[in-house]
PyMOL Python script that loads the backbone (N, CA, C, O; Angstrom):
from pymol import cmd

cmd.read_pdbstr("""\
ATOM      1  N   UNK A   1     -10.959  -2.778 -27.741  1.00  0.00           N
ATOM      2  CA  UNK A   1     -10.357  -2.493 -26.469  1.00  0.00           C
ATOM      3  C   UNK A   1     -10.723  -3.201 -25.829  1.00  0.00           C
ATOM      4  O   UNK A   1     -11.923  -3.468 -25.900  1.00  0.00           O
ATOM      5  N   UNK A   2      -9.877  -3.883 -24.859  1.00  0.00           N
ATOM      6  CA  UNK A   2     -10.134  -4.742 -24.180  1.00  0.00           C
ATOM      7  C   UNK A   2      -9.667  -4.540 -22.549  1.00  0.00           C
ATOM      8  O   UNK A   2      -8.552  -4.182 -22.169  1.00  0.00           O
ATOM      9  N   UNK A   3     -11.020  -4.923 -21.570  1.00  0.00           N
ATOM     10  CA  UNK A   3     -10.961  -4.263 -20.518  1.00  0.00           C
ATOM     11  C   UNK A   3     -10.183  -5.560 -19.310  1.00  0.00           C
ATOM     12  O   UNK A   3     -10.760  -6.637 -19.155  1.00  0.00           O
ATOM     13  N   UNK A   4      -9.236  -5.335 -18.769  1.00  0.00           N
ATOM     14  CA  UNK A   4      -8.835  -5.886 -17.332  1.00  0.00           C
ATOM     15  C   UNK A   4      -8.757  -5.125 -16.509  1.00  0.00           C
ATOM     16  O   UNK A   4      -8.799  -3.914 -16.724  1.00  0.00           O
ATOM     17  N   UNK A   5      -8.567  -5.877 -14.863  1.00  0.00           N
ATOM     18  CA  UNK A   5      -9.235  -5.712 -13.732  1.00  0.00           C
ATOM     19  C   UNK A   5      -8.120  -6.136 -12.767  1.00  0.00           C
ATOM     20  O   UNK A   5      -7.803  -7.325 -12.779  1.00  0.00           O
ATOM     21  N   UNK A   6      -7.560  -5.388 -12.025  1.00  0.00           N
ATOM     22  CA  UNK A   6      -6.397  -5.789 -11.187  1.00  0.00           C
ATOM     23  C   UNK A   6      -6.621  -5.283  -9.466  1.00  0.00           C
ATOM     24  O   UNK A   6      -6.652  -4.126  -9.047  1.00  0.00           O
ATOM     25  N   UNK A   7      -6.730  -6.289  -8.847  1.00  0.00           N
ATOM     26  CA  UNK A   7      -6.320  -5.887  -7.776  1.00  0.00           C
ATOM     27  C   UNK A   7      -5.528  -5.855  -6.778  1.00  0.00           C
ATOM     28  O   UNK A   7      -5.235  -7.035  -6.584  1.00  0.00           O
ATOM     29  N   UNK A   8      -4.935  -5.136  -5.929  1.00  0.00           N
ATOM     30  CA  UNK A   8      -3.550  -4.886  -5.329  1.00  0.00           C
ATOM     31  C   UNK A   8      -3.909  -5.490  -3.747  1.00  0.00           C
ATOM     32  O   UNK A   8      -4.949  -4.993  -3.314  1.00  0.00           O
ATOM     33  N   UNK A   9      -3.498  -6.095  -3.162  1.00  0.00           N
ATOM     34  CA  UNK A   9      -3.622  -6.312  -1.929  1.00  0.00           C
ATOM     35  C   UNK A   9      -2.293  -7.051  -1.421  1.00  0.00           C
ATOM     36  O   UNK A   9      -1.490  -7.786  -1.996  1.00  0.00           O
ATOM     37  N   UNK A  10      -2.412  -6.421   0.262  1.00  0.00           N
ATOM     38  CA  UNK A  10      -1.237  -6.401   1.108  1.00  0.00           C
ATOM     39  C   UNK A  10      -0.236  -5.417   1.162  1.00  0.00           C
ATOM     40  O   UNK A  10       0.864  -5.407   1.715  1.00  0.00           O
ATOM     41  N   UNK A  11      -0.941  -4.444   0.357  1.00  0.00           N
ATOM     42  CA  UNK A  11       0.246  -3.084   0.943  1.00  0.00           C
ATOM     43  C   UNK A  11      -0.560  -2.031   1.207  1.00  0.00           C
ATOM     44  O   UNK A  11      -1.452  -1.634   0.457  1.00  0.00           O
ATOM     45  N   UNK A  12      -0.203  -1.467   2.491  1.00  0.00           N
ATOM     46  CA  UNK A  12      -0.777  -0.510   3.409  1.00  0.00           C
ATOM     47  C   UNK A  12      -0.206   0.813   2.734  1.00  0.00           C
ATOM     48  O   UNK A  12       0.879   1.180   2.282  1.00  0.00           O
ATOM     49  N   UNK A  13      -1.478   1.344   2.895  1.00  0.00           N
ATOM     50  CA  UNK A  13      -1.347   3.021   2.416  1.00  0.00           C
ATOM     51  C   UNK A  13      -1.263   3.240   0.863  1.00  0.00           C
ATOM     52  O   UNK A  13      -1.225   2.393  -0.028  1.00  0.00           O
ATOM     53  N   UNK A  14      -1.246   4.419   0.796  1.00  0.00           N
ATOM     54  CA  UNK A  14      -1.201   5.067  -0.963  1.00  0.00           C
ATOM     55  C   UNK A  14       0.185   4.476  -1.613  1.00  0.00           C
ATOM     56  O   UNK A  14       0.472   4.984  -2.698  1.00  0.00           O
ATOM     57  N   UNK A  15       0.909   3.679  -1.213  1.00  0.00           N
ATOM     58  CA  UNK A  15       2.133   3.581  -1.716  1.00  0.00           C
ATOM     59  C   UNK A  15       1.835   2.323  -2.921  1.00  0.00           C
ATOM     60  O   UNK A  15       2.631   2.007  -3.805  1.00  0.00           O
ATOM     61  N   UNK A  16       0.662   1.803  -2.718  1.00  0.00           N
ATOM     62  CA  UNK A  16      -0.102   0.914  -4.072  1.00  0.00           C
ATOM     63  C   UNK A  16       0.251   1.739  -5.052  1.00  0.00           C
ATOM     64  O   UNK A  16       1.226   1.396  -5.720  1.00  0.00           O
ATOM     65  N   UNK A  17      -0.367   2.885  -5.355  1.00  0.00           N
ATOM     66  CA  UNK A  17      -0.530   3.678  -6.576  1.00  0.00           C
ATOM     67  C   UNK A  17       1.212   3.552  -7.001  1.00  0.00           C
ATOM     68  O   UNK A  17       1.395   3.399  -8.209  1.00  0.00           O
ATOM     69  N   UNK A  18       2.401   3.598  -6.187  1.00  0.00           N
ATOM     70  CA  UNK A  18       3.620   3.242  -6.922  1.00  0.00           C
ATOM     71  C   UNK A  18       4.034   2.367  -7.453  1.00  0.00           C
ATOM     72  O   UNK A  18       4.795   2.411  -8.419  1.00  0.00           O
ATOM     73  N   UNK A  19       3.400   0.935  -6.653  1.00  0.00           N
ATOM     74  CA  UNK A  19       3.870  -0.257  -7.294  1.00  0.00           C
ATOM     75  C   UNK A  19       2.971  -0.487  -8.084  1.00  0.00           C
ATOM     76  O   UNK A  19       3.262  -1.223  -9.027  1.00  0.00           O
ATOM     77  N   UNK A  20       1.585   0.042  -7.996  1.00  0.00           N
ATOM     78  CA  UNK A  20       1.031  -0.771 -10.010  1.00  0.00           C
ATOM     79  C   UNK A  20       1.414   0.446 -10.748  1.00  0.00           C
ATOM     80  O   UNK A  20       0.491   0.696 -11.523  1.00  0.00           O
ATOM     81  N   UNK A  21       2.394   1.351 -10.863  1.00  0.00           N
ATOM     82  CA  UNK A  21       2.714   2.270 -12.064  1.00  0.00           C
ATOM     83  C   UNK A  21       2.964   1.685 -13.143  1.00  0.00           C
ATOM     84  O   UNK A  21       2.500   1.970 -14.247  1.00  0.00           O
ATOM     85  N   UNK A  22       3.625   0.935 -12.910  1.00  0.00           N
ATOM     86  CA  UNK A  22       4.372  -0.022 -14.346  1.00  0.00           C
ATOM     87  C   UNK A  22       3.562  -0.795 -14.797  1.00  0.00           C
ATOM     88  O   UNK A  22       3.599  -1.044 -16.002  1.00  0.00           O
ATOM     89  N   UNK A  23       2.517  -1.448 -13.892  1.00  0.00           N
ATOM     90  CA  UNK A  23       1.359  -2.129 -14.478  1.00  0.00           C
ATOM     91  C   UNK A  23       0.244  -1.492 -15.394  1.00  0.00           C
ATOM     92  O   UNK A  23      -0.362  -1.903 -16.384  1.00  0.00           O
ATOM     93  N   UNK A  24       0.223  -0.451 -14.743  1.00  0.00           N
ATOM     94  CA  UNK A  24      -0.960   0.417 -15.447  1.00  0.00           C
ATOM     95  C   UNK A  24      -0.177   1.142 -16.641  1.00  0.00           C
ATOM     96  O   UNK A  24      -0.912   1.502 -17.560  1.00  0.00           O
ATOM     97  N   UNK A  25       0.883   1.356 -16.755  1.00  0.00           N
ATOM     98  CA  UNK A  25       1.491   1.886 -18.044  1.00  0.00           C
ATOM     99  C   UNK A  25       1.204   0.682 -19.154  1.00  0.00           C
ATOM    100  O   UNK A  25       0.581   0.744 -20.214  1.00  0.00           O
ATOM    101  N   UNK A  26       1.890  -0.443 -18.523  1.00  0.00           N
ATOM    102  CA  UNK A  26       1.252  -1.725 -19.721  1.00  0.00           C
ATOM    103  C   UNK A  26       0.371  -1.724 -20.125  1.00  0.00           C
ATOM    104  O   UNK A  26       0.142  -1.375 -21.283  1.00  0.00           O
ATOM    105  N   UNK A  27      -0.433  -2.108 -19.335  1.00  0.00           N
ATOM    106  CA  UNK A  27      -1.857  -2.526 -19.624  1.00  0.00           C
ATOM    107  C   UNK A  27      -2.593  -0.932 -20.399  1.00  0.00           C
ATOM    108  O   UNK A  27      -3.356  -1.297 -21.294  1.00  0.00           O
ATOM    109  N   UNK A  28      -2.569   0.387 -20.310  1.00  0.00           N
ATOM    110  CA  UNK A  28      -3.010   1.243 -21.124  1.00  0.00           C
ATOM    111  C   UNK A  28      -4.262   2.029 -19.878  1.00  0.00           C
ATOM    112  O   UNK A  28      -4.249   1.812 -18.667  1.00  0.00           O
ATOM    113  N   UNK A  29      -4.728   2.461 -20.228  1.00  0.00           N
ATOM    114  CA  UNK A  29      -5.656   3.685 -19.704  1.00  0.00           C
ATOM    115  C   UNK A  29      -6.360   3.042 -18.435  1.00  0.00           C
ATOM    116  O   UNK A  29      -6.513   1.825 -18.538  1.00  0.00           O
ATOM    117  N   UNK A  30      -6.805   3.598 -17.293  1.00  0.00           N
ATOM    118  CA  UNK A  30      -7.259   2.708 -16.246  1.00  0.00           C
ATOM    119  C   UNK A  30      -8.696   3.735 -16.520  1.00  0.00           C
ATOM    120  O   UNK A  30      -8.696   4.909 -16.889  1.00  0.00           O
ATOM    121  N   UNK A  31      -9.863   2.865 -16.206  1.00  0.00           N
ATOM    122  CA  UNK A  31     -11.215   3.674 -16.324  1.00  0.00           C
ATOM    123  C   UNK A  31     -11.732   3.556 -14.930  1.00  0.00           C
ATOM    124  O   UNK A  31     -12.856   4.057 -14.968  1.00  0.00           O
ATOM    125  N   UNK A  32     -11.505   3.186 -13.838  1.00  0.00           N
ATOM    126  CA  UNK A  32     -11.897   3.423 -12.716  1.00  0.00           C
ATOM    127  C   UNK A  32     -10.763   2.676 -11.619  1.00  0.00           C
ATOM    128  O   UNK A  32     -10.030   1.726 -11.894  1.00  0.00           O
ATOM    129  N   UNK A  33     -10.846   3.338 -10.422  1.00  0.00           N
ATOM    130  CA  UNK A  33     -10.439   2.728  -9.408  1.00  0.00           C
ATOM    131  C   UNK A  33     -11.175   2.465  -8.180  1.00  0.00           C
ATOM    132  O   UNK A  33     -12.080   3.266  -7.946  1.00  0.00           O
ATOM    133  N   UNK A  34     -10.971   1.406  -7.239  1.00  0.00           N
ATOM    134  CA  UNK A  34     -11.919   1.408  -6.000  1.00  0.00           C
ATOM    135  C   UNK A  34     -10.574   0.883  -5.053  1.00  0.00           C
ATOM    136  O   UNK A  34      -9.913  -0.140  -5.234  1.00  0.00           O
ATOM    137  N   UNK A  35     -10.390   1.961  -3.953  1.00  0.00           N
ATOM    138  CA  UNK A  35      -9.319   1.764  -3.398  1.00  0.00           C
ATOM    139  C   UNK A  35     -10.080   0.601  -1.872  1.00  0.00           C
ATOM    140  O   UNK A  35     -11.194   0.827  -1.400  1.00  0.00           O
ATOM    141  N   UNK A  36      -9.302  -0.376  -1.451  1.00  0.00           N
ATOM    142  CA  UNK A  36      -9.657  -1.116  -0.649  1.00  0.00           C
ATOM    143  C   UNK A  36      -9.129  -0.392   1.119  1.00  0.00           C
ATOM    144  O   UNK A  36      -8.497   0.650   1.296  1.00  0.00           O
ATOM    145  N   UNK A  37      -9.670  -1.398   2.245  1.00  0.00           N
ATOM    146  CA  UNK A  37      -9.392  -0.628   3.277  1.00  0.00           C
ATOM    147  C   UNK A  37      -7.916  -0.476   3.719  1.00  0.00           C
ATOM    148  O   UNK A  37      -7.524   0.389   4.502  1.00  0.00           O
ATOM    149  N   UNK A  38      -7.031  -1.553   3.041  1.00  0.00           N
ATOM    150  CA  UNK A  38      -5.700  -0.977   3.114  1.00  0.00           C
ATOM    151  C   UNK A  38      -5.138  -0.242   2.456  1.00  0.00           C
ATOM    152  O   UNK A  38      -3.920  -0.243   2.632  1.00  0.00           O
ATOM    153  N   UNK A  39      -5.633   0.629   1.507  1.00  0.00           N
ATOM    154  CA  UNK A  39      -5.300   1.659   1.165  1.00  0.00           C
ATOM    155  C   UNK A  39      -5.359   2.920   2.115  1.00  0.00           C
ATOM    156  O   UNK A  39      -4.534   3.828   2.009  1.00  0.00           O
ATOM    157  N   UNK A  40      -6.624   2.932   3.278  1.00  0.00           N
ATOM    158  CA  UNK A  40      -6.865   3.841   3.910  1.00  0.00           C
ATOM    159  C   UNK A  40      -6.118   3.192   5.207  1.00  0.00           C
ATOM    160  O   UNK A  40      -6.404   3.853   6.206  1.00  0.00           O
ATOM    161  N   UNK A  41      -5.422   2.319   5.441  1.00  0.00           N
ATOM    162  CA  UNK A  41      -4.845   1.900   6.972  1.00  0.00           C
ATOM    163  C   UNK A  41      -3.524   2.602   6.602  1.00  0.00           C
ATOM    164  O   UNK A  41      -2.851   2.583   5.571  1.00  0.00           O
ATOM    165  N   UNK A  42      -3.374   3.240   7.806  1.00  0.00           N
ATOM    166  CA  UNK A  42      -1.878   3.623   8.203  1.00  0.00           C
ATOM    167  C   UNK A  42      -1.000   2.758   8.404  1.00  0.00           C
ATOM    168  O   UNK A  42      -1.306   1.824   9.145  1.00  0.00           O
ATOM    169  N   UNK A  43       0.310   2.797   7.832  1.00  0.00           N
ATOM    170  CA  UNK A  43       1.509   1.687   8.269  1.00  0.00           C
ATOM    171  C   UNK A  43       2.013   1.770   9.464  1.00  0.00           C
ATOM    172  O   UNK A  43       2.076   2.912   9.919  1.00  0.00           O
ATOM    173  N   UNK A  44       2.416   0.867  10.158  1.00  0.00           N
ATOM    174  CA  UNK A  44       2.857   0.576  11.584  1.00  0.00           C
ATOM    175  C   UNK A  44       4.439   1.075  11.466  1.00  0.00           C
ATOM    176  O   UNK A  44       5.294   0.544  10.758  1.00  0.00           O
ATOM    177  N   UNK A  45       4.612   2.184  12.301  1.00  0.00           N
ATOM    178  CA  UNK A  45       6.063   2.810  12.135  1.00  0.00           C
ATOM    179  C   UNK A  45       6.614   2.454  13.884  1.00  0.00           C
ATOM    180  O   UNK A  45       5.881   2.169  14.830  1.00  0.00           O
ATOM    181  N   UNK A  46       7.826   2.563  13.882  1.00  0.00           N
ATOM    182  CA  UNK A  46       8.611   2.649  15.334  1.00  0.00           C
ATOM    183  C   UNK A  46       9.333   3.764  14.787  1.00  0.00           C
ATOM    184  O   UNK A  46       9.898   3.798  13.694  1.00  0.00           O
ATOM    185  N   UNK A  47       9.227   5.064  16.023  1.00  0.00           N
ATOM    186  CA  UNK A  47      10.228   6.180  15.703  1.00  0.00           C
ATOM    187  C   UNK A  47      11.730   5.631  16.402  1.00  0.00           C
ATOM    188  O   UNK A  47      11.425   4.765  17.222  1.00  0.00           O
ATOM    189  N   UNK A  48      12.531   5.733  16.385  1.00  0.00           N
ATOM    190  CA  UNK A  48      13.908   5.815  16.661  1.00  0.00           C
ATOM    191  C   UNK A  48      13.853   6.101  18.369  1.00  0.00           C
ATOM    192  O   UNK A  48      14.593   5.535  19.174  1.00  0.00           O
ATOM    193  N   UNK A  49      12.915   7.001  18.676  1.00  0.00           N
ATOM    194  CA  UNK A  49      12.841   7.452  20.318  1.00  0.00           C
ATOM    195  C   UNK A  49      12.373   6.116  20.967  1.00  0.00           C
ATOM    196  O   UNK A  49      12.729   5.733  22.081  1.00  0.00           O
ATOM    197  N   UNK A  50      11.587   5.501  20.184  1.00  0.00           N
ATOM    198  CA  UNK A  50      10.728   4.113  20.854  1.00  0.00           C
ATOM    199  C   UNK A  50      11.677   3.066  21.358  1.00  0.00           C
ATOM    200  O   UNK A  50      12.428   2.664  20.470  1.00  0.00           O
ATOM    201  N   UNK A  51      11.852   2.523  22.509  1.00  0.00           N
ATOM    202  CA  UNK A  51      12.308   1.604  22.840  1.00  0.00           C
ATOM    203  C   UNK A  51      11.787   0.427  22.539  1.00  0.00           C
ATOM    204  O   UNK A  51      10.566   0.273  22.576  1.00  0.00           O
ATOM    205  N   UNK A  52      12.704  -0.666  22.166  1.00  0.00           N
ATOM    206  CA  UNK A  52      12.241  -1.967  21.722  1.00  0.00           C
ATOM    207  C   UNK A  52      12.266  -3.034  22.388  1.00  0.00           C
ATOM    208  O   UNK A  52      12.083  -4.156  21.916  1.00  0.00           O
ATOM    209  N   UNK A  53      12.560  -2.695  23.860  1.00  0.00           N
ATOM    210  CA  UNK A  53      13.246  -3.783  24.758  1.00  0.00           C
ATOM    211  C   UNK A  53      11.682  -3.863  25.507  1.00  0.00           C
ATOM    212  O   UNK A  53      10.846  -2.986  25.727  1.00  0.00           O
ATOM    213  N   UNK A  54      11.704  -5.380  25.794  1.00  0.00           N
ATOM    214  CA  UNK A  54      10.430  -5.873  26.780  1.00  0.00           C
ATOM    215  C   UNK A  54      10.959  -5.913  28.211  1.00  0.00           C
ATOM    216  O   UNK A  54      10.138  -6.056  29.116  1.00  0.00           O
ATOM    217  N   UNK A  55      11.976  -5.825  28.434  1.00  0.00           N
ATOM    218  CA  UNK A  55      12.473  -5.252  30.159  1.00  0.00           C
ATOM    219  C   UNK A  55      12.408  -4.673  30.546  1.00  0.00           C
ATOM    220  O   UNK A  55      12.242  -3.711  29.796  1.00  0.00           O
ATOM    221  N   UNK A  56      12.415  -4.331  31.813  1.00  0.00           N
ATOM    222  CA  UNK A  56      12.410  -3.417  32.729  1.00  0.00           C
ATOM    223  C   UNK A  56      13.929  -2.991  33.032  1.00  0.00           C
ATOM    224  O   UNK A  56      14.850  -3.806  33.084  1.00  0.00           O
ATOM    225  N   UNK A  57      14.083  -1.470  33.245  1.00  0.00           N
ATOM    226  CA  UNK A  57      15.356  -0.977  33.663  1.00  0.00           C
ATOM    227  C   UNK A  57      15.640  -1.249  35.084  1.00  0.00           C
ATOM    228  O   UNK A  57      16.755  -1.377  35.591  1.00  0.00           O
ATOM    229  N   UNK A  58      14.446  -1.324  35.685  1.00  0.00           N
ATOM    230  CA  UNK A  58      14.474  -1.233  37.275  1.00  0.00           C
ATOM    231  C   UNK A  58      14.741  -2.475  38.108  1.00  0.00           C
ATOM    232  O   UNK A  58      14.762  -2.401  39.336  1.00  0.00           O
TER     233      UNK A  58
END
""", "prot")
cmd.dss("prot")
cmd.show_as("cartoon", "prot")
cmd.util.cbc("prot")
cmd.orient("prot")
């Protein structure tokens, strides 16, 4: 058996599991996982009701 190690960076939140699913399928059995701080971070989102304007309306 050959052991491989991978580290995913730059993906915020649990979506890294979706991104790495194809890689894991090719590598075989996953023996362990260590979530990074990026895994637990919340992605920045802007709701449609929030204004993007930097200028005052008055």
